[in-house]
C-alpha positions in Angstrom: 0.5 -36.9 195.0 -2.1 -39.5 195.4 -2.2 -43.2 194.8 -4.1 -44.5 191.8 -5.3 -48.0 191.0 -6.2 -49.5 187.6 -9.9 -49.3 188.6 -9.9 -45.7 189.7 -12.4 -43.6 187.9 -12.0 -39.9 187.2 -13.5 -37.7 189.9 -15.7 -34.9 188.6 -14.3 -31.7 189.9 -14.4 -28.2 188.4 -10.7 -27.9 189.0 -10.0 -30.8 186.7 -10.5 -28.5 183.7 -7.5 -26.4 185.0 -5.1 -29.4 184.9 -4.5 -29.3 181.1 -3.9 -25.5 181.3 -1.5 -25.8 184.2 0.3 -28.7 182.5 0.8 -26.6 179.3 2.0 -23.6 181.3 4.6 -25.6 183.3 5.7 -27.8 180.4 6.3 -24.8 178.2 8.9 -23.5 180.7 11.1 -26.5 180.0 12.5 -24.9 176.8 13.3 -21.7 178.8 15.0 -23.7 181.5 17.2 -25.5 178.9 18.1 -22.1 177.3 19.1 -20.7 180.7 21.1 -23.7 181.8 22.8 -25.1 178.7 25.5 -22.4 178.4 27.0 -23.8 181.6 26.8 -27.6 181.1 26.6 -30.1 178.3 23.1 -31.5 177.4 23.3 -35.1 178.6 25.3 -34.2 181.7 22.6 -31.7 182.5 19.9 -34.3 182.2 21.8 -36.9 184.1 22.2 -34.5 187.0 18.6 -33.5 186.8 17.3 -37.1 186.8 19.6 -38.1 189.7 18.3 -35.3 191.9 14.7 -36.0 191.1 15.2 -39.7 191.9 16.7 -38.9 195.3 13.9 -36.4 196.1 11.2 -38.9 195.2 12.9 -41.7 197.2 12.7 -39.4 200.2 9.0 -38.7 199.5 8.3 -42.4 199.1 10.0 -43.2 202.4 8.2 -40.5 204.3 4.8 -41.3 202.8 5.3 -45.1 202.8 3.9 -45.0 199.3 3.1 -48.4 197.7 5.3 -49.9 195.0 3.7 -51.7 192.0 3.7 -55.5 191.8 7.2 -56.7 191.1 8.0 -57.9 187.6 6.3 -56.8 184.4 4.7 -53.6 185.9 8.1 -52.3 186.9 9.4 -53.0 183.4 6.5 -51.2 181.7 6.9 -48.1 183.9 10.6 -48.0 183.4 10.3 -48.3 179.6 7.7 -45.5 179.5 10.1 -43.3 181.6 13.0 -44.0 179.3 11.0 -42.9 176.3 9.1 -39.9 177.7 12.0 -38.5 179.8 15.2 -40.0 178.4 14.7 -40.1 174.7 12.5 -37.1 174.5 14.4 -34.7 176.7 17.7 -36.1 175.5 16.8 -35.1 172.0 15.4 -31.7 172.9 18.4 -30.8 175.0 20.9 -32.0 172.4 19.0 -30.1 169.6 19.0 -26.8 171.6 22.6 -27.4 172.8 23.8 -27.8 169.2 22.2 -24.5 168.2 18.7 -25.3 167.0 16.4 -22.5 168.2 13.9 -23.7 170.8 11.0 -22.6 168.5 12.1 -24.9 165.7 12.7 -27.7 168.2 9.2 -27.1 169.5 7.8 -27.2 166.0 9.4 -30.6 165.2 8.1 -32.0 168.5 4.7 -30.3 167.6 4.2 -33.1 165.1 3.5 -35.4 168.0 -0.4 -35.0 168.0 -0.6 -35.8 164.3 1.8 -38.8 164.7 -0.1 -40.0 167.7 -3.4 -39.8 165.9 -2.0 -41.9 163.0 -1.1 -44.8 165.2 -3.5 -44.5 168.2 -6.3 -46.4 166.4 -4.1 -49.4 165.6 -2.4 -49.5 169.0 -5.1 -48.3 171.4 -8.3 -48.7 169.4 -9.0 -45.0 169.6 -11.2 -43.6 166.8 -10.1 -40.2 165.6 -13.2 -38.3 164.4 -13.1 -35.9 161.5 -13.4 -32.9 163.8 -10.4 -34.1 165.7 -8.4 -34.5 162.5 -9.3 -30.9 161.5 -8.3 -29.7 165.0 -4.9 -31.4 164.7 -4.2 -29.9 161.3 -5.3 -26.5 162.4 -3.2 -26.7 165.5 -0.1 -27.7 163.6 -0.7 -24.8 161.2 -0.8 -22.4 164.1 2.4 -23.8 165.6 4.1 -23.4 162.2 3.1 -19.7 162.0 4.4 -19.1 165.6 7.9 -20.3 164.8 8.1 -19.7 161.0 10.2 -16.6 161.5 12.9 -18.4 163.4 13.7 -20.9 160.6 15.6 -18.2 158.7 18.1 -17.8 161.6 19.6 -21.3 161.1 22.2 -21.9 158.4 20.7 -24.2 155.7 23.9 -26.4 155.7 23.7 -27.0 159.4 19.9 -27.4 159.8 19.6 -31.1 159.0 22.3 -32.1 161.5 20.6 -30.0 164.2 17.1 -31.5 163.3 18.1 -35.1 163.9 18.0 -34.9 167.8 14.7 -33.1 167.6 13.2 -35.9 165.4 14.4 -38.5 167.9 12.7 -36.5 170.6 9.5 -36.5 168.6 9.6 -40.3 168.2 10.4 -40.7 171.9 7.5 -38.6 173.3 5.1 -40.1 170.9 6.1 -43.7 171.6 6.3 -43.0 175.3 2.8 -41.5 175.5 1.3 -44.4 173.6 3.3 -47.0 175.5 2.2 -45.7 178.9 -1.4 -45.4 177.8 -1.4 -49.0 176.6 0.7 -50.8 179.2 0.8 -48.8 182.4 -1.8 -45.9 182.5 -2.2 -46.1 186.2 0.5 -46.2 188.9 1.3 -44.4 192.1 2.9 -41.2 191.0 5.5 -41.3 193.8 7.0 -44.7 193.4 6.3 -44.6 189.7 8.5 -41.5 189.4 11.4 -43.4 191.0 11.0 -46.3 188.6 10.8 -43.9 185.6 13.7 -41.6 186.5 16.2 -44.0 187.9 17.0 -45.8 184.6 17.0 -42.4 182.9 19.6 -41.1 185.3 21.8 -44.2 184.8 21.5 -44.1 181.0 22.2 -40.4 180.8 25.2 -40.6 183.1 26.7 -43.5 181.1 26.3 -41.8 177.7 27.5 -38.4 179.1 30.6 -40.1 180.6 31.6 -41.5 177.2 30.6 -38.5 175.0 31.0 -35.3 177.1 33.5 -33.7 179.4 30.8 -33.6 182.3 32.2 -30.1 183.3 29.7 -27.9 185.2 29.9 -24.1 185.8 28.0 -23.6 189.0 26.6 -20.1 188.3 23.5 -18.7 189.9 21.7 -18.8 186.6 22.6 -22.5 186.2 21.5 -23.4 189.7 18.2 -21.6 189.1 17.6 -23.4 185.8 18.5 -26.8 187.4 16.2 -26.2 190.4 13.3 -25.1 188.1 13.6 -28.1 185.8 13.8 -30.5 188.8 10.9 -29.1 190.9 8.6 -27.5 188.3 9.1 -29.8 185.3 10.2 -33.2 186.5 8.0 -33.2 189.6 5.2 -30.9 188.8 4.6 -31.0 185.0 5.4 -34.7 184.6 3.0 -35.6 187.4 0.3 -33.7 185.6 1.2 -35.5 182.4 0.8 -38.8 184.1 -2.6 -37.8 185.4 -3.7 -36.6 181.9 -2.6 -39.9 180.3 -4.5 -41.8 182.9 -7.7 -39.9 182.5 -7.9 -39.0 178.7 -7.4 -40.5 175.3 -3.9 -40.4 173.7 -5.0 -38.0 171.0 -6.6 -35.6 173.5 -3.4 -35.5 175.6 -1.1 -35.2 172.6 -3.1 -32.2 171.3 -2.0 -30.2 174.3 1.5 -30.1 173.0 0.4 -27.8 170.2 0.0 -25.1 172.9 3.6 -25.5 174.1 5.4 -23.4 171.3 3.0 -20.5 171.5 3.2 -20.5 175.3 7.0 -20.7 175.2 7.0 -17.8 172.7 5.0 -15.7 175.2 7.3 -16.6 178.0 10.4 -15.7 175.9 8.8 -12.4 175.0 8.2 -11.6 178.6 11.6 -12.8 179.9 14.0 -12.1 177.0 12.2 -9.4 175.0 11.9 -11.7 171.9 9.5 -10.1 169.4 6.1 -11.6 168.4 4.9 -10.9 164.8 1.4 -10.5 163.7 1.6 -14.0 162.1 2.9 -15.4 165.4 -0.1 -14.0 167.3 -2.5 -15.4 164.6 -0.7 -18.7 164.9 -1.3 -18.8 168.7 -5.0 -18.3 168.1 -5.1 -21.1 165.5 -3.2 -23.4 167.8 -5.7 -22.8 170.6 -8.6 -23.4 168.3 -7.1 -26.5 167.0 -6.5 -27.9 170.4 -10.1 -27.1 171.3 -11.4 -29.1 168.3 -9.0 -32.0 168.9 -10.1 -32.4 172.5 -13.9 -32.6 171.7 -15.1 -36.0 172.7 -18.5 -35.8 171.0 
C-alpha cells in the first residue's frame, strides 16, 4: 500500500483500468464469504471478530512500515466516520439480512440501488453533474441487476420479506452515505493508518452491540475459518483498499456504478461454487448491467 496526499494526482498506467474489475471481482466474494461463515456464528459477532483481526494486522503493518498518521483532530474524525458508515453500517446490514434468511441475491439487489441514490444526491453534496448518458446507464444497470436476481424473490415468504429487507435498506443507506462522506471530507489518506482508524471504531461498535444482542458463540469449523480468513485478507484488506483508491481517483457516481456488477458476479461465483442455476433472463441481466456500468462511467 502506498501513501497518498491530498495533492497527489492519478498516475497514468495501463494497469489502472484493471483496478475497477479487480475490485468488483473481490467485492463480489463478500456475499459468498458471508454465506459460508454465518451458519457457524451470529452476524455481528462475525463482523466484530473480523474487524478486530483486521485492526491488529494493520497495526503491525503500520509499525513495520512506519506509515504516517494523518494530522490529529478533524482528519481522524472524518476517516473514522467514513469507516463506520462503509464498514460498520453497510456490512452490519448485509450480514444481518443474510443471517435472517434473506437470499444474498435480493440483498445485493437492494444494495444495488446505491448508484441511483448516489447520483440523486452527488450533485447537491459534491457538485458532480450527472449527464443524461450516465442516468441512462444507471437505469440500465439497475434493470440488469433486477433481472439477475428476480427469480430469487419467490423463494422468500411474503409475510417475512419486509422484516428481512430492513437491514438491507440500512446497508444501502450506509454504503451510500459512507461513499459520499469519504469523497467529500477525506478522499485521500494513507491506506495503512487509515485502515486502522476506520476499522478500530467498527470493531468496538460491533463488539458492544453483539455483546448485548447475541450469544457470541462460535463454532470453529474449517469452513468458518476459511470464510473468516477470506473476508479479512481478501475483502477487508484487498477490496476495501481498492475501493479507497477508486474513491480517491474517480467521481462518486462512477465509483458507485461499479456496485451494479456485484450481483451478476456473485451469481456467477455461486454458480461455479454451489451449482446455483442461471436462467436466460439472468444472463441477459448480466449483459445489461455491464452495459449500464459502461455508460455510467463515461466521463465525456
